[in-house]
C-alpha positions, 0 to 999 in steps of 0.5 A, spaced: 517 499 528 523 495 526 522 488 521 527 484 523 524 478 519 524 481 513 528 480 507 529 482 500 527 475 497 520 475 502 518 481 497 515 476 492 508 479 490 507 486 487 503 492 488 501 497 483 501 504 486 496 509 482 495 516 482 489 520 480 490 525 474 485 530 470 485 528 463 483 532 457 477 528 453 479 531 446 472 529 443 467 532 449 472 537 452 471 535 458 476 533 464 475 527 467 479 524 473 483 517 472 487 513 475 494 513 472 500 507 474 505 511 478 510 506 480 510 498 481 513 495 488 514 488 490 512 487 497 509 481 501 502 480 505 504 482 514 499 477 517 497 479 525 498 473 530 492 470 533 493 474 540 494 481 536 487 479 532 484 479 539 485 487 540 483 489 533 476 491 531 473 487 525 474 493 520 481 493 522 481 485 521 478 486 514 484 492 512 490 488 509 497 490 511 503 489 506 510 491 507 515 495 501 521 497 501 522 504 504 519 509 498 518 516 500 514 517 493 508 512 496 503 517 500 496 516 502 494 519 496 495 514 492 491 508 490 494 501 490 492 495 487 493 488 490 491 481 489 486 484 484 483 489 488 483 496 489 485 499 496 486 506 499 492 506 503 489 508 510 497 508 514 504 508 513 508 506 518 516 507 517 521 502 519 525 506 524 531 502 524 537 504 523 538 498 518 541 500 511 534 496 508 528 500 511 521 497 509 515 500 511 508 497 513 502 500 508 495 498 511 490 499 506 482 499 505 479 496 499 476 502 495 468 501 495 465 499 488 
């Protein structure tokens, strides 16, 4: 999916990407899963037009989509902190154009508390 109207200067928000790692607690000897910051990327929100929204389900409307510069290290197993909320990555839609700089859509779903 080509993103013709995106420029580097449009990426003016930060998204924090975390991976889950098993961390050893030296006091108890137990291992526990923790989120560890893997990278920070500049991003921008993708806003769907009103015409496109009519065909989306309410659940899809609650899933924000952000645009990041293509990074092969971003995977669907990561968690994303965006606008002070933690999200799972539901889908990564890469830019398939032949441009030098390409961008990806990341569909996010809020992690239940």
